Backbone as JSON, one array per atom type, in Angstrom:
{
  "sequence": "MSIQRKATASVTMNITDDEIFNDERGYTEQFQERVLDEGRSTSLMTLEKAVGGEVRVELKLNARLESNENIIVDGIAELYEGVSENSTDLDGRREFGMVVPKDEIITHNVNIRNDDEGGDHAEITIAISNMEI",
  "N": [[-180.96, -117.16, 27.53], [-181.38, -120.4, 26.36], [-181.66, -121.57, 23.03], [-183.94, -123.74, 21.41], [-184.83, -126.11, 18.89], [-186.83, -128.17, 16.74], [-185.69, -130.85, 14.88], [-186.32, -132.8, 12.06], [-185.69, -135.75, 10.28], [-186.03, -137.35, 7.23], [-185.39, -140.14, 5.4], [-184.65, -141.91, 2.43], [-183.34, -144.82, 0.9], [-181.97, -146.32, -1.86], [-180.45, -149.18, -3.03], [-178.1, -150.85, -5.1], [-176.73, -153.92, -5.81], [-174.46, -154.74, -7.97], [-174.51, -157.26, -10.32], [-173.43, -159.86, -12.6], [-175.48, -161.27, -14.03], [-178.01, -160.85, -12.75], [-178.93, -158.04, -11.11], [-179.04, -157.24, -7.64], [-181.34, -155.67, -5.52], [-182.1, -153.27, -3.0], [-184.1, -151.56, -0.54], [-184.69, -149.0, 1.81], [-186.15, -147.01, 4.4], [-186.3, -144.28, 6.7], [-187.46, -142.4, 9.5], [-186.74, -139.79, 11.66], [-186.79, -137.87, 14.65], [-185.58, -135.12, 16.48], [-184.87, -133.03, 19.3], [-183.05, -130.13, 19.28], [-180.39, -128.45, 20.92], [-179.04, -125.21, 21.18], [-175.85, -124.77, 19.75], [-174.88, -127.3, 20.33], [-173.7, -130.35, 19.13], [-175.51, -133.02, 17.73], [-176.4, -136.42, 17.26], [-178.32, -137.08, 14.57], [-179.32, -139.08, 12.89], [-178.65, -142.52, 12.22], [-178.25, -144.87, 9.75], [-178.41, -148.03, 8.24], [-178.07, -150.39, 5.63], [-178.05, -153.54, 4.09], [-177.41, -155.47, 1.13], [-177.85, -158.19, -1.1], [-175.93, -159.87, -0.01], [-173.35, -158.95, -0.22], [-173.0, -156.17, -0.31], [-173.08, -153.16, 1.58], [-174.53, -150.21, 2.85], [-173.94, -147.33, 4.72], [-175.22, -144.6, 6.56], [-174.66, -141.57, 8.2], [-175.87, -138.92, 10.09], [-175.31, -135.81, 11.54], [-176.36, -133.08, 13.56], [-176.45, -129.56, 14.24], [-177.56, -126.82, 16.08], [-177.54, -123.45, 15.33], [-176.91, -120.09, 16.62], [-178.42, -118.3, 15.12], [-180.63, -119.74, 14.56], [-180.54, -121.47, 12.4], [-180.09, -124.81, 11.22], [-177.31, -126.82, 11.03], [-176.27, -129.48, 9.13], [-174.22, -132.26, 9.02], [-173.09, -134.86, 7.02], [-172.25, -138.3, 6.33], [-171.88, -140.76, 3.93], [-171.31, -144.14, 3.33], [-170.11, -146.82, 1.33], [-169.75, -150.22, 1.38], [-168.21, -153.16, 0.08], [-167.81, -156.58, -0.36], [-166.92, -159.97, 0.49], [-168.98, -160.52, 2.17], [-171.9, -159.11, 3.78], [-170.94, -157.89, 6.0], [-168.52, -156.83, 5.47], [-165.48, -154.94, 5.77], [-164.39, -153.54, 3.77], [-164.08, -150.62, 2.44], [-165.47, -149.02, -0.23], [-166.57, -146.76, -1.31], [-167.19, -143.35, -0.51], [-168.92, -140.53, 0.63], [-168.96, -137.26, 1.71], [-170.96, -134.65, 3.02], [-172.77, -131.54, 3.39], [-175.43, -129.63, 4.85], [-177.49, -126.74, 5.09], [-180.14, -125.8, 7.0], [-182.55, -123.57, 7.07], [-184.44, -121.69, 9.54], [-187.74, -122.8, 10.12], [-188.0, -124.14, 7.68], [-187.82, -126.72, 5.1], [-185.38, -128.76, 3.77], [-184.16, -130.56, 1.0], [-181.86, -133.05, 0.02], [-179.83, -134.84, -2.25], [-177.85, -137.75, -2.4], [-175.52, -139.5, -4.19], [-173.86, -142.45, -4.24], [-171.13, -144.38, -5.21], [-169.45, -147.46, -6.06], [-166.29, -146.91, -5.94], [-163.99, -148.35, -6.34], [-164.28, -151.03, -7.54], [-166.41, -150.56, -9.2], [-169.83, -150.51, -10.54], [-171.66, -151.33, -8.19], [-173.99, -149.33, -6.36], [-175.69, -146.56, -4.68], [-178.58, -144.6, -4.13], [-179.51, -141.91, -2.28], [-181.96, -140.09, -0.6], [-182.49, -137.27, 1.28], [-184.4, -135.51, 3.55], [-184.65, -132.71, 5.55], [-186.09, -131.02, 8.25], [-186.63, -127.9, 9.99], [-188.08, -126.9, 12.68], [-190.28, -125.14, 14.96], [-190.55, -125.98, 18.39]],
  "CA": [[-181.88, -118.28, 27.36], [-180.94, -121.32, 25.3], [-182.59, -121.81, 21.94], [-184.2, -125.13, 21.02], [-185.63, -126.31, 17.69], [-187.08, -129.58, 16.41], [-185.2, -131.3, 13.57], [-186.8, -134.1, 11.61], [-184.98, -136.28, 9.12], [-186.7, -138.42, 6.5], [-184.38, -140.64, 4.47], [-184.87, -143.12, 1.64], [-182.09, -145.34, 0.36], [-182.08, -147.38, -2.88], [-179.12, -149.75, -3.19], [-177.96, -151.87, -6.14], [-175.56, -154.81, -5.82], [-174.27, -155.03, -9.4], [-174.13, -158.64, -10.61], [-173.32, -160.13, -14.03], [-176.75, -161.68, -14.63], [-179.19, -160.25, -12.11], [-178.62, -157.13, -10.02], [-179.88, -157.35, -6.45], [-181.71, -154.33, -5.09], [-182.67, -153.13, -1.67], [-184.69, -150.26, -0.25], [-185.06, -148.76, 3.19], [-186.49, -145.63, 4.73], [-186.34, -144.05, 8.14], [-187.86, -141.08, 9.96], [-186.21, -139.54, 13.0], [-187.06, -136.53, 15.16], [-184.73, -134.77, 17.62], [-184.84, -131.66, 19.79], [-181.67, -129.65, 19.27], [-180.02, -127.33, 21.78], [-178.11, -124.31, 20.52], [-174.42, -124.97, 19.89], [-174.52, -128.67, 20.69], [-173.82, -131.32, 18.03], [-176.36, -134.15, 18.11], [-176.62, -137.44, 16.23], [-179.7, -136.97, 14.08], [-179.73, -140.39, 12.37], [-177.72, -143.51, 11.68], [-179.04, -145.81, 8.97], [-177.58, -149.04, 7.58], [-178.82, -151.37, 4.84], [-177.22, -154.48, 3.34], [-178.11, -156.02, -0.03], [-177.2, -159.17, -1.95], [-174.9, -160.65, 0.65], [-172.02, -158.4, -0.5], [-172.95, -154.7, -0.28], [-173.71, -152.5, 2.71], [-174.42, -148.76, 2.83], [-174.16, -146.71, 6.02], [-175.42, -143.16, 6.53], [-174.64, -140.93, 9.52], [-176.21, -137.49, 10.04], [-175.17, -135.04, 12.78], [-176.98, -131.76, 13.42], [-176.08, -128.55, 15.23], [-178.39, -125.62, 16.01], [-176.76, -122.22, 15.44], [-177.59, -119.0, 17.33], [-179.38, -117.67, 14.2], [-181.68, -120.77, 14.46], [-180.28, -122.41, 11.31], [-179.54, -126.11, 11.59], [-176.22, -127.28, 10.17], [-176.24, -130.94, 9.1], [-173.04, -132.88, 8.41], [-173.4, -136.26, 6.73], [-171.29, -139.21, 5.71], [-172.44, -142.0, 3.37], [-170.23, -145.06, 2.99], [-170.5, -148.05, 0.64], [-168.82, -151.33, 1.59], [-168.48, -154.31, -0.78], [-166.84, -157.65, -0.12], [-167.43, -161.34, 0.45], [-170.18, -160.6, 2.99], [-172.5, -157.81, 4.11], [-170.2, -157.36, 7.14], [-167.2, -156.45, 4.98], [-164.92, -153.65, 6.16], [-163.76, -153.03, 2.56], [-164.75, -149.38, 2.08], [-165.27, -148.78, -1.67], [-167.13, -145.47, -1.7], [-167.47, -142.48, 0.63], [-169.34, -139.18, 0.28], [-169.25, -136.35, 2.82], [-171.79, -133.55, 2.52], [-173.34, -130.67, 4.41], [-176.69, -128.95, 4.53], [-177.95, -125.68, 5.98], [-181.6, -125.82, 7.02], [-183.01, -122.35, 7.73], [-185.59, -121.73, 10.45], [-189.08, -123.04, 9.57], [-187.94, -124.65, 6.31], [-187.46, -128.11, 4.83], [-184.39, -128.83, 2.69], [-183.92, -131.91, 0.49], [-180.52, -133.24, -0.55], [-179.61, -136.17, -2.82], [-176.48, -138.25, -2.36], [-175.29, -140.68, -5.02], [-172.59, -143.06, -3.85], [-170.75, -145.46, -6.13], [-168.28, -148.27, -5.73], [-165.2, -146.23, -6.64], [-162.88, -149.28, -6.57], [-164.6, -152.07, -8.52], [-167.5, -150.12, -10.08], [-171.09, -151.26, -10.55], [-172.54, -151.16, -7.03], [-174.29, -147.93, -6.1], [-176.87, -146.25, -3.87], [-179.16, -143.26, -4.24], [-180.06, -141.56, -0.97], [-182.67, -138.82, -0.55], [-182.55, -136.82, 2.67], [-185.19, -134.3, 3.78], [-184.48, -132.25, 6.92], [-186.89, -129.85, 8.59], [-186.21, -127.1, 11.14], [-189.37, -126.37, 13.13], [-190.45, -124.75, 16.34], [-190.99, -127.08, 19.27]],
  "C": [[-181.44, -119.12, 26.17], [-182.05, -121.56, 24.28], [-182.72, -123.3, 21.7], [-185.08, -125.13, 19.76], [-185.81, -127.81, 17.5], [-186.58, -129.87, 15.0], [-185.82, -132.65, 13.27], [-186.01, -134.48, 10.36], [-185.81, -137.42, 8.53], [-185.75, -138.86, 5.39], [-184.9, -141.87, 3.74], [-183.54, -143.51, 1.0], [-182.4, -146.48, -0.6], [-180.67, -147.87, -3.18], [-179.15, -150.82, -4.28], [-176.64, -152.59, -5.96], [-175.43, -155.29, -7.25], [-173.76, -156.45, -9.59], [-174.14, -158.86, -12.12], [-174.68, -160.42, -14.65], [-177.96, -160.98, -14.05], [-178.74, -159.35, -10.97], [-179.56, -157.41, -8.85], [-180.11, -155.95, -5.92], [-182.31, -154.36, -3.7], [-183.14, -151.7, -1.44], [-184.93, -150.18, 1.25], [-185.4, -147.3, 3.36], [-186.54, -145.5, 6.24], [-186.74, -142.61, 8.4], [-187.36, -140.92, 11.38], [-186.46, -138.09, 13.39], [-186.2, -136.29, 16.4], [-184.97, -133.31, 18.0], [-183.38, -131.27, 19.89], [-181.51, -128.47, 20.2], [-178.95, -126.51, 21.07], [-176.65, -124.67, 20.82], [-173.96, -126.38, 20.17], [-174.74, -129.61, 19.51], [-174.56, -132.56, 18.53], [-176.44, -135.14, 16.95], [-178.08, -137.39, 15.83], [-180.2, -138.32, 13.57], [-178.52, -141.21, 11.99], [-178.57, -144.57, 11.0], [-178.09, -146.75, 8.23], [-178.48, -150.03, 6.85], [-177.85, -152.22, 4.05], [-178.08, -155.14, 2.26], [-177.23, -157.08, -0.69], [-176.09, -159.98, -1.32], [-173.49, -160.09, 0.49], [-171.9, -156.9, -0.28], [-173.68, -154.18, 0.95], [-173.48, -150.99, 2.57], [-174.77, -148.25, 4.22], [-174.28, -145.2, 5.84], [-175.42, -142.65, 7.96], [-174.91, -139.44, 9.32], [-176.06, -136.89, 11.43], [-175.72, -133.65, 12.54], [-176.55, -130.85, 14.57], [-176.95, -127.32, 15.0], [-177.52, -124.39, 16.27], [-177.57, -121.13, 16.16], [-178.6, -118.27, 16.45], [-180.56, -118.6, 13.88], [-181.61, -121.6, 13.19], [-179.76, -123.72, 11.89], [-178.49, -126.49, 10.55], [-176.17, -128.8, 10.27], [-174.97, -131.39, 8.37], [-173.36, -134.35, 8.22], [-172.25, -136.99, 6.1], [-172.05, -140.43, 5.22], [-171.26, -142.87, 2.95], [-170.79, -146.33, 2.38], [-169.38, -149.07, 0.84], [-169.21, -152.47, 0.66], [-167.39, -155.34, -0.56], [-167.5, -159.0, -0.2], [-168.65, -161.54, 1.34], [-170.71, -159.19, 3.24], [-171.8, -157.16, 5.29], [-168.81, -156.89, 6.75], [-166.77, -155.09, 5.53], [-164.18, -153.01, 4.98], [-164.54, -151.81, 2.06], [-164.43, -149.04, 0.62], [-165.87, -147.47, -2.16], [-167.48, -144.66, -0.47], [-167.84, -141.1, 0.1], [-169.61, -138.4, 1.57], [-170.02, -135.17, 2.24], [-172.3, -132.74, 3.7], [-174.6, -130.01, 3.91], [-176.91, -127.83, 5.54], [-179.46, -125.64, 5.87], [-182.08, -124.58, 7.78], [-184.24, -122.6, 8.61], [-186.9, -121.86, 9.67], [-189.08, -123.49, 8.11], [-187.61, -126.14, 6.29], [-186.51, -128.1, 3.63], [-184.21, -130.3, 2.3], [-182.56, -131.96, -0.19], [-180.41, -134.68, -1.06], [-178.13, -136.51, -2.77], [-176.42, -139.5, -3.22], [-173.91, -141.2, -4.66], [-172.34, -144.26, -4.73], [-169.59, -146.25, -5.57], [-167.13, -147.71, -6.57], [-164.04, -147.16, -6.96], [-163.18, -150.29, -7.67], [-165.7, -151.66, -9.5], [-168.76, -150.94, -9.88], [-172.02, -150.95, -9.4], [-172.77, -149.66, -6.79], [-175.51, -147.78, -5.21], [-177.28, -144.81, -4.13], [-179.89, -142.99, -2.93], [-180.72, -140.19, -1.08], [-182.91, -138.47, 0.91], [-183.38, -135.53, 2.72], [-185.09, -133.95, 5.27], [-185.36, -131.04, 7.14], [-186.35, -129.2, 9.86], [-187.44, -126.37, 11.64], [-189.33, -125.99, 14.61], [-190.95, -125.94, 17.15], [-192.44, -126.88, 19.65]]
}
């Protein structure tokens, strides 16, 4: 019999576009719920926010339910900075993982910086739960 669990992700993202005189700031949050099947990788959340006409942060979370009912979450946060919010100039990248035991909620913080030019940054808070359906 295949195991199923409910994963919920709650994410907040604070972004700063570093400017000489006045920094521009942006905030977004998202809540997503998915039913996971044992052994199958599932996209849990994709979140994107642009700020100040120059900075964009993207977050991707994938989840997999293990036979022991733990949820394994793999995440990637990327910061782009350029002449527009659609820039493909990747200036910061953070990969991370989380293990969310059965019937628990785990919180993880990701700080991403502009590793090339400095200044721009984002603080991301991720809370994942692993609950019975």
